[in-house]
N, C-alpha and C positions, 0 to 999 in steps of 0.2 A: 815683405815676406811672400814667397811664392810657393804654390803647391804643384809639384811636378808628379802627378799620378802616373804619367806615361813613362817616366824614367826608370820604373821598376815594376815587376809583376804585382797585380793586386792579390791580396790574401783572400782566402775563402770567407773569413769573417767580414771583410770589407764588402764583398759581394752581397752577402746576406743582409747587411745593414742597408746597403744602397737599395736593394729590392724592397725592403720593408718601408723605407722612406717613400719610394715611388708609389707603392701600394696605398700608403696612407694619404699621399697627395691626391691620388685619383679618387679615393673614397670621399674626399672633401669637396670634389667638384660639384657645382650647383646641380647639374643634370643628374648626377648619380644620387645625390641626396633626395631629389624629387622622385626618382624612380623607386627608391626604397620606401618613401612615404606612401606612394601609390599602392604598394603591396599590402599595406595595413588596411583593415576594414574601416569604412567611413559610414557611420550610422545616421548622419544628419538628414539625408533624404528619407530614410525610413521613419525617423521620428516625425518629420513634417507630414509625411503621408499617413501614418497610422495613428500618431498621437491624438488627433481629434476624436478617434473612436474609443479611446480609453477613458474610463470614468472613475471618479472617486465615490466611494460608498460609505455613508455614515448611518449608523444604527443607534437606536435608543431602546432601552428596556427598563421598565419600572422595577425597582428592586423589591423582590418579594421577601416575606419573612423567612428567617433561617439563613440569610446570607451572612458571611463573615465580616468582621470589622464594625466600626462605629456606624450607627444608623443603617446597618445592612450593607455598607459599601465595602468591597473587598480591599484588603490592605495591600499597599505597594511599598517596597523598600525605599528609604530616603534618597538613595542615589538616583533611582528611576524617577521619583517625584521631582527632584531638582532638574533633571534633564527635560521632563515634560513642561515644567514651569518656564524654563529658559527659552523654549521654542514655542510657547503659547499654546500648547496642547492641553485641553482640559483634562483634569483628573477624573477617574470614575466617581460619579456622585455629584460632580459640578454641573450646573445647568449652563448650557451653551446658548448663545443668542439664537432664536429660531431662524430658520431659513427665510429668505425673502418670500413674501406671500403668505407667511404663517406667523402672525404676531402673537398668537396664543391668546388666552383669556386673562386679561389684566385684572388683578384683584381676586382671582379665583383661589379656592382653597381645596383641601382634600388631596386626591390623587395627583392633581396637576403640580402640586408642590413636593411630591414624593421624590426621594433621591432617584437619580437616573444613572444606569450604566450606559456608557458611551462606547461605541466601537467604531473602528475605521478599517476600511478595506478597499479593494480595487475591483474593477470589472471591465467588460468591454461590450460594445454594442454589436449584436449579432445581425440585426436587420434595421433598415431605415425607419421602420414603423415603431421602434422603441423596445424591442426585446434585448435584454441585457443578461450576460452570463457572468457568474461569479462562483465562489466556493459556498457550499452549504454551511460551513462553520462560520462564515462571515455574517450570515443573516440568521443563524440559529438563535431562537428565543427572542428575536427582536419584536418590539411592539410597533415600531416605525422604522422605515428604511428610506433614506434620501439619496438620490443620485445627482451628482454634480458633474456637468460637462466641462470641457476645457474653456468654453466661452463664458463660464461662470453661471450659466443657467442651472437652476436646481429644480428637481422634480421629486414629488413623493411617489415612491415605487410600490407596485403591487407584487406580492410574491406569487408567481404562477405555480411553482413547485420546487421542492428541495429533496435531494436524495443523499442521505447521510452516508450510505455505503460507498458511493463514488465521490462524495464531497463536491457535488455539482448542484447549483441552484440557478433558476431562471427568474428574472424580474421583468416587469413591464412598466414603462413610463409612457404617459400620454403625450406623444410628440411624433412628428413626421419629418421626412427629409433629412434624417440624421446620418452622419458618416458612420460606416460600418466596416468591420474587419473582413479580410479574405481568409478563408479556411485553407490550411496547407495540408500536404500529404505526409503523414508521420512515417509512412513506409520509406520515404526518400531521405528521411533524416539520418545523418551519419554521426558516429562518435568522432569528436574532434571538430565538428562544424561550429562556426560562430553563431551565436544566438543572442537575442536582446530581450530585456524585460522592461516594461513600463508599469509603474504603479505608484502607490502612496505610502511608502515606508514611514512609520511614525507620524503619518498625517501630512507628509510633504508631497503634495500633488505633483503628478507628471514627472516623477523621478525616473531617469533612464539609467539602467545598468546593463553590462554586457559580459559575456564569457563564452565558454564552449560547452558542447554536450559532452559530459563525462562518461555516461553509460546510458544504455537503453534497457527497458524491461526489468527494472529493479523490483524485487519482490518485497515491497513494504506494505502491501495491502492485499486483502483477500481477492478482490475482483479487478484490480487495475495494476498492470505493470507500469511503473512510473518512469519518467525521464529524469535522469540525474544530470545536473549542470553545476558549474562553479560560478554562475551568475549571482551577484550579491542580492539576496532576498532577505527581508526583515519583516517584523510585524507591520501589517498595513499593505504589504505587497500581495497578500493572499487574494486570489481571484483575478489578478491581472494577467495579461497575455504573455506568453513566451513566443517570440517571433524569430523566424529564420531571416536570412539575408535577402529574401525576395519580398519581405514585408508580410508574410503569411503567418497566421497563428498556428503553432504546432503543439501548444500545450497551455494549461492553466497553472500558474504558479500556486503551489498548495502547501508545501511543507519544507522545513529546513531541519538538518541535523545539527543540534547545538547543545553544548553543555553549559552555555552562559545565557541563553535566551536570545542571543544575537547571531549574526551571520558568521559561520566558521568554514565556509568554502564548499559546503555540500547542500544543494537545494534540489527539490523534487517538484516536477510538474506533471499534471494529469494529461495523458495524450489526448489531443483534441478530437481524434476520431471516436474514442470512447466517450468523451464528454458530449459530443454532438448526438450520439445515439441516445444518451441519457436525456439530453435537452429535448430531443424530438418527442420522447415519451412524456416528459413533463409538460410540454406545450400541448400535446394531444389529449392527455387525461389527468395531468396533475400528479401522477405517480409513476414509478418504474416497476414493471413486472419482470421477474426473473425466474429462471428455472430452479428446481429444487428436487433432490432425490432422497434426502433424509439419511445422510451418513456423516460420520466424523472422520475425515481422512487425516493421515499423517505421512511424513516422509519416511523412507526406508534407509536404514543404515547399511553400510557395506557388509558388516558382519551378519546382520539378519538376512539380507538378500542372498548371501552365499549359503547360509545355513538352511534355508528353505528350498534351495536349488534354483533360484531365479538368476543367479549369476551376478549381474550388475544391479546396483541400487536404483532401479528405474521403476516408477509406478507410484500409486497412492495406496498406502496400507489402510484398510478400513478398520478403525478402532471400535466403532459401534454402529449399529443400524437402528433407526427409529422404527419402533413397532408400528406396523400398518402403513408405513411410508412407501414411496415408489420403489426404493431399493429393496425393501423387505418383500414386497409383492413380486419383484422380479426374481428373487432367489439369492440375492447378494447376502453374504454372511460376514460377520465379524471375523477378521483374519484374512479375508480375501485381499488380493492386491489387484487393483484396477490398472491395467496396462494400456487399454484403448477405450475411448468413449466416443461414440458417434463417428468412428473412423479416424479419430485424432489420437495420436500417441500421447500418453500421459507420462511425463517424466518425474513429476513431483506433485505433492498435495495441492499446491496453488493452481497447477494446471487444471486439475479436476474441478476445483471450485469455479474457475473462470469459464471453462467450457460449459459446465452445467448451467451457470448463471446466464450465459448468453443464449440459451435455448428457450423457445417459447413453451409454456405449459401445454401439455397435450401431445408434444412431439414424441414419436416412437423412435427409439435408438437402439443400436446394438452395443453391448458392453462386453469387453474381453477381460476376464479375470484370471489370475493365477491362484489356483487353490490346491494345496497339498501336492505340489510337484507337477501339476498339469494345467494347461490353459483350457478355459471353458468360456463359451459365448452364451450370453443371456440377452433377452429382449426386455426393454424397460420403457415405460411411459412417464415422461417428465411431468412433475407436478409444479405448482406455483410456490415460490418462496414465501413463507408467512412472515409476519412482523416478528421482530426480535423477542417481544414479550411472549409470543406464542410458540417459539422454538423450544423444544425439550432439552433436558439436561444432556441428552445424548450428543448434542451438537458441540458441547464444550470440548476444547482441546485437551487431550490427555498427554501426560508426559511419558516418554518411553521408559520402561523399567530397565534399569541397568543390571547387568549380570556379570559377576566376577567373584569367584570364591574357590575354596579348596576341597570341599567334600559335599556329597549329596545327602540331605536329611529330610525325607518326605514321608509322611504317613497319610494314606488316602482311604476313602471308603466309597462304596457304591452309591449311585443315585437311584432312588426309587422311581417307579414309573410315574407316580404322581408328581414328584419333584421335576422330572423331565418335562412333563406336560406344562407345569407352572412356569418353568424356565424356558420353554419352547426349544428344547434340546433333543437331539436324537440320541446322543451318547455323551460320555464324559465321566469323570470321577471328581470327588470332592476332597480338598486338602483338609485333613483334621489337625495336622501339626507340621510346622516348617522350622527346621533348625539348620545350622551350618551353612553350606553353600546356598541352599534354598532360601533361608531367611535373609542372607546377605544379598541375594538377588532380588529381594523385595516380595517374595511369596509369603503368604500368611494364611492362617486358618480361614476357611470359608471360600477361598479361591477355587475355581473349577478348572481342571486340566482337560482340554478338548482334544489335543493331539500331541504326539511326540515325534519329532523329526518328520513332519508331514503325514504321519499315519494317525488316523482318527482312533481315539481311545474308546473302546466299547465296554470295558470292565476293569476291575482292579487286577485280575489275573493277567489280562493282556497288557495293562500298564506296567506291571512288574516285568513281564517278558521284554517289552520294548525298552525299558530302562536298562535291563541287563545287557541287551545288545548294544545300547548306545553308550554305555559307560566307558568303553575303550576309545571313544572318539574324543577329539579335542574340545568339541562343543556339543551340548545337547540342547536342541531347540524345543521349547514347550509353548504350545498355544494355550493361553490362560485367559479365562473370563473372570472379571471382578465386577459385580453388579451387571451393568449392561455394556461394559467396555471390554474389548478383546485386545490382548497384547501378546507379543512374542517375547519370551524370557529365555535368555541364553545361560545355560549352566556350564561351568568349567569343572569337570571331574578332576580330582587329585590323582596323579599317577606316580 
């Protein structure tokens, strides 16, 4: 049998088939295969170079009274218990063989035999003289912290300092000549860039995982814009480094988004530049000092921004001001919208928190606020952020009050001069009854109306005049104070 392709013209389908076969043949050539392989990232050199500076962290905590479960040990579901048993990971409450060099007190009784909570995490060596960085939640509540190097040496660590707000902690081990990490530039980090993590998920030391940067500056915390990645992070990875392809640490693996407790493709890391600033303060004085002005900020909705004349929903709406605080002294009021702080544009509430927290107490700054249709500049002296226990109820986040109804139903009365002095108000009226649209918008007896459509309310008569002018509009904007919290309430008149 002979094939005589030259005896007749080739059809188009034959040409396409021949081209496909040729393309497939070329793609299978050894040289082409190697070229494609070279395009993929190779993490082996990074692991060899950086791996020795990554450590395993184990903690123990004596179980106090009031803990859940038998003998004060927290309960774990059967599936997780079986997983931990299969891989030799001790359950909470089980005593683990002491590290080398710590044989314990044989035959001792009392607290030495008390149930122990065991934790496992990761960390990395900052300097050759033994400073180690990890997450604050890894060492929180621990009575003892042990650091294990890749060469299996174990050291009992001293906690230098821990900052819960940033979730950064610094440990110190007595050793020298240790391998240490190189700190990278987070500003150069790009979305889509390859990154690698090394840690101890579920206690498996020196586990390497890789992925890409999914997003930067995610708003998941008050003071830190986190790095989002798809690097596989699980319990035990916390505190370990996130590395770029140059082998530099760009973040500390800290959180995962999960509905199951395990990895679901979304992980978060603390930017290393923020973490280093915190660690420097911890190493210098054992604590972190942050700026504080005494306000409870909230984001602006598009509707509220348009109704008060701001236009775009940009800035931090001040829901309440702490009496006697830095903001109060500067003249900032509830209902103000801070648009600039210390020369920096404020787009949302978290921007204000971060800018303020990053300033040193005593710093004098200029604040731009939008108040009743006009911009105003104030001068403020930053105070020091107190401990959580000392912060007043005014710091609590308030929920925006929704507004949508069909008719206005308000009864108001004058405030006496004595009431104004007690409430520290210049003007306003008190709601005696709220029905219909007002009630459905969340207004209630005892609320104080401070302004209507950016015009300050001085009396009941003026309030009635302002409401009659505003009722033809699609929205009526009320500035309302309840206790010490100020909100904007939008009323929709029925037409």
